[in-house]
Each structure stands twice: as structure tokens, then as C-alpha cells.
N, C-alpha and C positions, 0 to 999 in steps of 0.2 A: 596408348590411346585412352584405355580404361582410366588410367591414373589421371589424366587431364580432365576427362568427363567429371571423375570424382572430385577433384580439386575444384572445378567450377561449380558443381553442385554444392559443395561445402561453403564456397565463398557466397554463392546465392543465399544459403541459409544464413551465414553471418549477416549479409546485407539485410535481409529480411527481419531478423531478430534484432539486429542494431537499431533499425528504423522504428521498430515497435517499442524498443526500450527507450530510445529518444523521445518517442511521443508519450510513452507513460510517464516519463520523468517531467515532461513539459506540463502534462495535465496535473500532476501532482503538485508541481511548484506553482502553476497558475491558480489551482483551487486554494492553496494555502496562503497566497499572497495578495489575492484580489479582494475587492469589497464586493460583498453579495447581499442581496435581500432574498432570503428563501427560509421559509419555515416548512418543516414537514408537513406534507399534504397541500401545499400551496404551489401556485404557478410561479416560476422563476421570472424575473425581469432581467434585464441586461446587467450582469455584475460589474461592468466597468462605469455604469452611470450611476449606481445607487450608492448609498451608504452602508457602512459595515454593521450589519444588525445580528450577526452571529452572536450567539449565547456565551458569555465569558465563563470559563470554569474558575470557580473560586479556590485558587491555590496560593499558598505563601511564595514570596518570591524564590525561596530555596526548592520548593516542591515544583513550581513552575519552571526552574531550570532543569531540574531532573526530569520532568515529563517531556519538555522540549528535547532533551538529549535521547529520550527513548523514541520520539517521533522521528528525529534525524537517524536513528539507527535503523528504524523500519524502511525509511527512504534508501539508504545505503544498502540495506538488505535486499530490497526489491532491485536494485541495480546489480547486485552481485549474482542474484538468482538469474536475472536475465542473462548475464554474461555466462554463467554456467550452462544454461540452455543453449546459448550460442556455440559454446565449446562441447556440447553434447555430453556434459558431465552430469547426468541425471541424478547419480547419488549425492552430489554436493548440493545440487538445486533442491532435492527432496529433504536433505538434512537441515538446510538453512531455513527452508520454509517451515519445518516443523519446529525447530528450536527458537527461531527469532520472531516468527509471525503467527504461530499456533497457539494452541491453549497453554502450552509449556510458558511461553513468555506471558501470557495473561495472568497465570498464577504467580508468576515473579513480580510482575507490576503491581498486582494486588497486595503482596507481601511487603513491598517497599513503599506503597503509597497509602492514602487514607481514602478507602472507597467511598466513605460518606460524603466527601468533598465533590464527588462527581454526580451530576444529575442523572436519575434512572434512565433516561432517553440516551444519554452518552454511553451508559455501560451496555445498552442494548446494540447501540452501533458498534462498539467494541467487540461485543460478542459475534455479531454478524462478521466483522473482519476476520476474528480468529477461526470462525467456522468456514469462511471462504478459504482461508490459508489451510486448513486441515485438508479440505477437499482438494485443493492444488496439490498438496503433498501425496494424497491418495491417487491422483491422476499421473503425476510425473513419472513413475515406473513404466507406464505404457510407452514412453519414448514417442508419442504420437503427438505431434504439434497441433493438430487439428482437434485434439481434445485438451492439451495443455493450455494453449494461448487463451481460449475463452474462459477458462477458469483462472488464468493468470489476470485477465481483464476484470473478473468478478471481484478479485483481491483489490485491484485498483478502484474500482467502483465503491468498494467499501471504505477505502481511504478517503476518497473524494467526498463521499456523503457526509462523513464525520467532519472533514474540514470545512464544508460547507455550513454545517450547524454550529460548530463551536470554535472558539479561540482561547488563548490564554489571556488572563486579565492582563492588561498594560500595567507596567510598574510605575 
């Protein structure tokens, strides 16, 4: 009897975290692919009905391709972290958060890219993203989803905030 209760509890956690993961991925996909009209500090209008006024980051085609790869890696990492949380593999979730989303990744990106090509406000948003990831990594060892999920949401908010403001220059 205990085993079936434990299995149903585990399945319930899987469903909850799976739904949260799907929702988070949808938000990230939607934010990166929609047309938006939002500037920092202004009220947003309906992103479906407005033109894309995000600021383009002036990167060469090669640097743009590399930057896009980093953004896709972030998205994939978010999904793997969520899956690790579903599987209650907190050590993996923490390690991925630190190495792929935290300040370690920021230092790697700065070494490989030309920071001068990025607007200062973009840098501020990336720092907020990395700080949110570091805080998530700090919270994960508690194994308390009531603490972990809100911080995971803060990481997603940081991703979305940047995607609402910036885009890669069209080639």
C-alpha cells in the first residue's frame, strides 16, 4: 500500500513539474518568436498586434550564429534542469544551473564574444539572468519545490525580459 501511494505521489510530482516545464518552454518560445512593442519602463501593448521594435544586437553573422547557439543551449539546459527536478536529481539540476546558466557561463561568453558589441542594458539583463541562476543553484539543495519553483520562475522571467528587449540583427 505504501509503495502505491509513493508511486502515485511521484507521478503527481512528475505531472506537476512536467506541466510547469511545458508552460515555461512555451513562454520562452512565445517571447522569442513574437512581435512585441515594449521598451524598459513602458506599458506593453498586445505583442501579436504590434510590429517588432526590439533592439537589434549588432553582431557579425558568425557572432550572431554563435550567440544564437548559446541561447538555444540555455533553452535546452532549462528543459534538462526541469527534467532533473522531476526525477528528483537535485545534484544534476544544481550542477547544470551553475555551469550552464550561472556566472561561469557568463565568463565563458565574455571570453568568446566581443562585449563591446552589446548594449549596456543588455549586459544588465544578462547579469540579472546569471544572478537568478546562481540563486536557483543555491536553493536547489533544499529539495523544497515550494522554494525551487519560484526561483526557477525568476530565471525564466530574466530570459523573457531579455528576449522582449533584444533580437539578433537580421541577416
